[in-house]
C-alpha positions in Angstrom: -66.2 -68.5 201.3 -64.8 -66.5 204.2 -67.7 -64.0 204.7 -71.4 -63.7 203.8 -71.4 -60.0 203.1 -69.2 -59.0 200.1 -67.1 -55.9 199.7 -70.0 -53.8 198.4 -72.0 -54.5 201.6 -74.4 -56.9 199.9 -75.3 -60.6 200.2 -76.0 -63.2 197.5 -79.4 -64.9 197.8 -79.8 -68.6 197.5 -78.2 -71.9 198.7 -74.5 -72.3 199.4 -72.7 -75.5 198.6 -69.5 -74.3 200.2 -69.0 -73.3 203.8 -69.7 -69.8 204.9 -67.1 -69.2 207.7 -68.3 -65.8 209.1 -71.6 -64.0 209.0 -70.2 -60.4 208.9 -73.5 -58.7 209.4 -71.8 -55.5 210.6 -70.5 -55.0 207.0 -74.0 -55.2 205.5 -75.3 -52.0 203.9 -78.5 -51.9 206.0 -80.9 -49.2 204.9 -84.5 -48.2 205.6 -87.0 -48.9 202.9 -86.6 -45.2 201.8 -82.8 -45.6 201.4 -81.5 -44.1 204.6 -78.3 -45.8 205.7 -78.4 -47.1 209.3 -75.4 -46.6 211.6 -73.4 -49.5 213.0 -75.0 -49.1 216.4 -78.5 -49.8 215.0 -77.2 -52.8 213.1 -76.0 -54.4 216.3 -79.5 -53.7 217.9 -81.5 -55.0 214.9 -79.7 -58.3 214.2 -81.2 -61.5 215.6 -79.3 -64.7 216.2 -80.4 -68.1 217.6 -79.0 -71.6 217.9 -81.1 -74.7 218.6 -80.0 -78.3 219.0 -82.5 -81.1 219.3 -81.8 -84.6 220.5 -84.1 -87.4 219.4 -84.3 -91.0 220.5 -86.6 -93.9 221.4 -87.0 -92.9 225.1 -86.1 -89.2 225.3 -86.4 -86.0 223.3 -84.5 -82.8 224.3 -84.3 -79.3 223.0 -81.6 -76.7 223.9 -81.5 -73.1 222.6 -79.8 -69.8 222.9 -81.5 -66.7 221.5 -79.7 -63.4 221.2 -81.9 -60.4 220.1 -79.0 -57.9 220.9 -81.1 -56.1 223.5 -82.5 -59.2 225.1 -81.4 -62.9 225.4 -83.2 -66.1 226.2 -82.1 -69.7 226.9 -84.0 -72.9 227.4 -83.3 -76.5 227.9 -86.0 -79.2 228.2 -86.2 -83.0 228.4 -89.2 -85.0 227.4 -89.6 -88.6 228.6 -91.6 -90.4 225.9 -92.5 -93.2 228.2 -94.0 -91.2 231.1 -94.9 -88.0 229.2 -93.1 -85.9 231.7 -91.3 -82.7 230.6 -88.5 -81.2 232.7 -87.6 -77.7 231.7 -85.3 -74.9 232.6 -85.4 -71.4 231.0 -84.2 -67.9 231.7 -84.1 -64.4 230.2 -81.3 -61.9 230.4 -79.3 -59.5 228.3 -76.4 -60.2 226.0 -73.9 -58.5 228.3 -74.7 -61.0 231.0 -73.4 -64.3 229.9 -74.9 -64.6 226.4 -73.0 -64.9 223.1 -73.5 -66.5 219.7 -70.4 -66.4 217.6 -71.1 -65.4 214.0 -69.4 -68.5 212.6 -71.9 -71.3 211.7 -69.2 -73.7 210.5 -67.5 -73.5 214.0 -70.4 -72.4 216.2 -69.9 -71.4 219.9 -73.1 -70.3 221.6 -73.1 -69.6 225.4 -75.8 -68.8 227.9 -75.2 -68.4 231.7 -78.1 -66.6 233.5 -80.6 -67.5 236.2 -79.0 -70.8 237.0 -79.1 -72.1 233.4 -75.8 -72.8 231.7 -75.6 -73.8 228.0 -72.5 -74.2 225.8 -73.1 -75.4 222.2 -70.1 -76.0 219.9 -69.6 -77.9 216.6 -68.5 -81.0 218.3 -70.1 -80.8 221.8 -73.1 -79.8 223.8 -73.2 -79.1 227.5 -76.1 -77.8 229.5 -77.0 -77.6 233.2 -80.5 -76.7 234.3 -83.0 -77.5 236.9 -82.5 -81.1 238.0 -81.1 -82.0 234.5 -77.7 -81.9 232.8 -76.5 -82.9 229.4 -72.9 -83.7 228.2 -72.7 -84.8 224.6 -70.0 -85.1 222.0 -71.2 -84.5 218.4 -69.9 -85.8 215.2 -71.1 -83.5 212.3 -69.6 -85.7 209.5 -72.6 -87.9 208.9 -74.2 -85.3 206.6 -73.7 -82.0 204.9 -75.7 -78.9 206.1 -78.2 -76.9 204.1 -77.0 -73.3 203.9 -79.3 -70.6 202.6 -79.7 -66.9 202.6 -83.0 -65.2 201.6 -84.6 -61.8 201.6 -86.5 -60.7 204.7 -88.8 -57.7 204.0 -87.5 -54.9 201.7 -83.9 -54.5 203.1 -83.3 -57.4 205.5 -82.1 -61.0 205.1 -81.9 -64.3 207.0 -79.0 -66.7 206.8 -79.8 -70.2 208.2 -77.8 -73.4 208.4 -79.6 -76.7 209.1 -77.7 -79.8 209.9 -79.4 -83.2 210.3 -78.7 -85.9 211.4 -75.7 -85.5 213.7 -74.1 -88.4 215.5 -74.0 -88.1 219.2 -72.5 -89.9 222.2 -72.8 -89.0 225.9 -75.2 -88.7 228.8 -78.3 -86.9 230.0 -78.7 -86.9 233.8 -82.1 -86.2 235.4 -82.1 -86.3 239.2 -80.4 -89.6 240.2 -80.9 -91.2 236.8 -78.3 -91.2 234.0 -79.2 -92.0 230.5 -76.5 -93.1 228.0 -77.1 -91.8 224.5 -75.3 -92.8 221.3 -76.1 -93.1 217.6 -77.8 -94.8 215.9 -80.4 -95.0 218.6 -80.0 -91.3 219.3 -79.3 -88.5 216.8 -79.2 -84.7 217.0 -80.1 -81.8 214.7 -78.9 -78.2 214.6 -80.5 -75.0 213.5 -78.2 -71.9 213.4 -79.8 -68.7 212.2 -78.7 -65.0 211.9 -80.1 -62.0 210.2 -82.0 -58.8 209.9 -85.5 -60.4 210.2 -88.9 -58.8 209.7 -90.1 -56.8 212.6 -93.0 -59.2 212.8 -92.7 -62.7 211.6 -94.2 -66.2 212.0 -93.3 -69.7 210.9 -94.1 -73.4 211.1 -91.3 -75.9 211.3 -90.9 -79.7 211.3 -87.7 -81.6 211.9 -86.3 -85.0 212.8 -83.0 -86.9 213.1 -83.5 -90.6 213.3 -82.7 -94.0 211.8 -84.8 -95.9 209.1 -85.7 -99.6 209.5 -83.0 -100.5 207.0 -80.3 -98.8 209.2 -79.8 -95.7 207.1 -79.9 -92.3 208.8 -82.7 -89.8 208.3 -82.7 -86.1 208.6 -85.5 -83.7 207.9 -86.0 -79.9 207.9 -89.3 -78.4 206.7 -90.5 -74.8 207.2 -92.8 -72.1 205.9 -93.1 -68.4 206.9 -89.5 -67.2 206.9 -87.2 -68.5 204.1 -89.4 -68.8 201.0 -88.4 -65.7 199.1 -87.3 -67.4 195.9 -85.6 -70.2 197.8 -86.6 -72.6 200.6 -84.9 -74.2 203.5 -86.7 -77.5 203.0 -84.8 -80.7 202.6 -84.4 -84.2 203.9 -81.3 -86.5 204.1 -81.3 -90.2 203.7 -78.0 -91.9 204.4 -76.3 -88.5 204.3 -77.6 -87.7 200.8 -79.7 -84.5 200.6 -82.9 -84.2 198.6 -84.0 -80.6 198.2 -87.7 -79.9 198.6 -90.0 -77.2 197.2 -92.5 -75.1 199.1 -94.3 -76.9 202.0 -97.8 -76.5 203.3 -98.6 -77.1 207.0 -102.2 -78.0 207.4 -103.3 -78.0 211.1 -105.9 -76.8 213.5 -104.8 -73.5 215.1 -107.4 -73.9 217.8 -106.2 -77.4 218.7 -102.5 -77.9 217.9 -102.7 -81.4 219.4 -104.6 -82.6 216.4 -102.6 -84.3 213.6 -100.7 -82.0 211.3 -100.6 -82.7 207.5 -97.4 -81.6 205.9 -97.1 -81.8 202.1 -94.7 -80.2 199.6 -95.7 -78.8 196.2 -93.3 -81.1 194.4 -94.9 -84.2 196.1 -91.6 -85.2 197.6 -93.0 -84.9 201.1 -96.4 -86.3 202.3 -96.3 -86.7 206.1 -98.6 -86.6 209.1 -97.3 -85.4 212.4 -99.0 -86.7 215.6 -98.3 -84.5 218.6 -97.8 -86.3 222.0 -96.7 -83.3 224.1 -95.8 -79.6 223.9 -93.6 -76.9 225.2 -95.1 -73.4 224.9 -94.8 -69.9 226.2 -96.4 -66.5 225.5 -94.6 -63.2 226.0 -96.2 -59.8 225.4 -93.9 -57.0 226.6 -94.4 -53.6 224.8 -92.3 -53.9 221.7 -91.5 -57.6 222.1 -93.9 -60.4 221.7 -93.7 -64.2 221.2 -96.3 -67.0 220.9 -94.2 -70.1 220.8 -95.4 -73.8 220.7 -93.0 -76.6 220.1 -94.7 -80.0 219.8 -93.1 -83.3 220.4 -94.5 -86.4 218.6 -94.1 -88.8 215.7 -94.1 -88.6 211.9 -95.9 -91.1 209.5 -95.9 -91.0 205.7 -93.6 -90.9 202.7 -90.6 -89.1 201.3 -89.6 -89.2 197.6 -85.9 -88.9 196.9 -84.3 -87.3 193.8 -83.5 -90.8 192.6 -87.1 -91.8 192.7 -87.0 -94.0 195.9 -90.0 -93.9 198.2 -89.0 -93.8 201.8 -91.7 -95.0 204.2 -91.8 -93.2 207.6 -93.3 -95.0 210.6 -93.4 -93.8 214.2 -90.5 -91.5 213.6 -90.0 -89.1 216.6 -89.4 -85.4 216.0 -90.5 -81.8 216.4 -93.1 -79.5 215.0 -93.5 -75.8 215.8 -95.9 -72.9 215.5 -94.3 -69.5 216.3 -95.3 -65.8 216.1 -92.7 -63.3 217.0 -92.4 -59.5 217.2 -88.8 -58.6 217.7 
């Protein structure tokens, strides 16, 4: 389908099997809960967009993101060395008129950030980033799997469209200082999270994801979440050898006072039964008048089982990936 918002200014809730080429949020009939139609200027200020790509492998994990809140933007790029435990990070804040853009086209994404010495360019088939003492130059092959596309209600009048793709084949390099690391699948994989919408003013979520290889050589992708997209539908799924198994609601059981303790992640339909063991974390807190964020992204390994639609039990052992705890006030 060409656009998400139809000619009546509305969206259709649920999952999409066909590509959605343009998220035409400006055409949405955005109203207050009492029915007052909001002008186009406010639509541009109220829409949120972000694009995250994670890279996962036996020695390194990396995360790259561009966040566009219309009135403020944020970019970050970090590299985690699994052998030494060292995290190298670059981050910057700016405004969308100073080098930040996220094109509203999830099938052919192009997300840019160029502020404060941090340069990021994410496209469908490539990722380039340059930060403090670290650079990345990857080609991406998105044909190993099909994305999960979903649009759900957010509050009384809003909505969130998200597109999760995992795993993605990669080839290229990450350079840290004088050391260059060659990355290629199947040892290294990537995952993509592209999201746009009129989100709740205050929101929170937990998230878990990986892109990896199983012992038998098949590829594995995983996306699990709670807190944002569970209004009648979920964004939960895993992919084995490129075949998606859709998953019901997921519960994240963890110690909020000690996020470094193991996380138990289980789905209501019993297709997911995992434990995530954190090894390291990237976190930040922002409390600036009308904007607030408490963000913790954990880096570690998954253990447990997945149950496919065909009844196959997939055993997960020492599988590297991400988990996240996030509160946001936009």
